[in-house]
C-alpha positions in Angstrom: 7.4 -6.9 -7.6 9.2 -7.7 -4.4 8.9 -6.8 -1.0 10.8 -4.4 -0.9 9.2 -2.3 -4.1 5.3 -3.0 -2.5 6.4 -1.8 0.7 7.6 1.6 -1.4 4.4 1.6 -3.6 2.6 1.6 -0.4 5.1 4.6 1.5 4.5 7.2 -2.4 0.1 6.4 -1.9 -0.1 6.8 1.6 2.7 9.8 1.1 1.0 11.7 -2.0 -2.3 10.6 -1.2 -4.8 12.2 1.8 -7.7 10.5 0.5 -6.6 7.6 0.6 -4.3 7.6 3.7 -7.3 8.5 5.2 -9.0 5.4 4.7 -6.8 3.6 6.1 -5.9 5.7 9.0 -10.1 6.5 9.7 -11.5 2.7 8.4 -8.6 0.7 9.5 -6.7 2.3 11.6 -3.7 1.6 10.6 -0.7 4.4 10.2 1.8 4.8 7.9 4.4 3.5 10.8 3.1 1.1 10.6 3.7 -0.1 7.3 7.5 -1.8 7.8 8.9 -5.5 4.8 7.1 -7.5 8.1 4.0 -5.8 7.1 3.0 -5.6 4.5 4.4 -9.7 3.5 2.6 -10.7 6.1 -0.9 -11.1 5.5 -2.0 -13.4 8.4 -1.3 -11.3 11.5 0.0 -8.1 9.1 -0.9 -5.9 6.6 -0.7 -7.5 3.3 -3.9 -7.9 2.5 -4.5 -3.8 3.4 -0.7 -3.3 1.4 -2.5 -4.5 -1.5 -5.7 -2.4 -1.5 -3.8 0.5 -1.1 -1.8 0.3 -4.1 -4.4 -0.3 -5.6 -6.3 2.0 -4.5 -2.8 3.9 -5.3 -2.7 3.5 -9.4 -6.6 4.0 -9.6 -5.7 7.6 -8.4 -2.8 8.0 -11.1 -0.7 8.2 -7.3 1.5 5.2 -8.6 2.0 4.2 -12.6 0.1 0.9 -13.5 3.3 -0.1 -16.2 5.9 0.5 -12.8 3.6 -2.9 -11.1 3.6 -5.1 -14.0 4.8 -7.8 -11.7 1.1 -6.8 -9.2 -0.8 -8.7 -8.6 -4.0 -8.9 -5.8 
């Protein structure tokens, strides 16, 4: 999965899952607008690890189709 696909997957999940969006906002104090291609790619100072968690939760809630993300790995 390239960076743009990953960013789009995160944004789609946050857009269509209230429970995941609320989890991100309350537990991590990170908001939709905080995700851009730099923050998703940056694992040290950005939100790369959180982006991976959001994608996994999006798959579990069926917001994302796992087949579309077959190149994604944690």
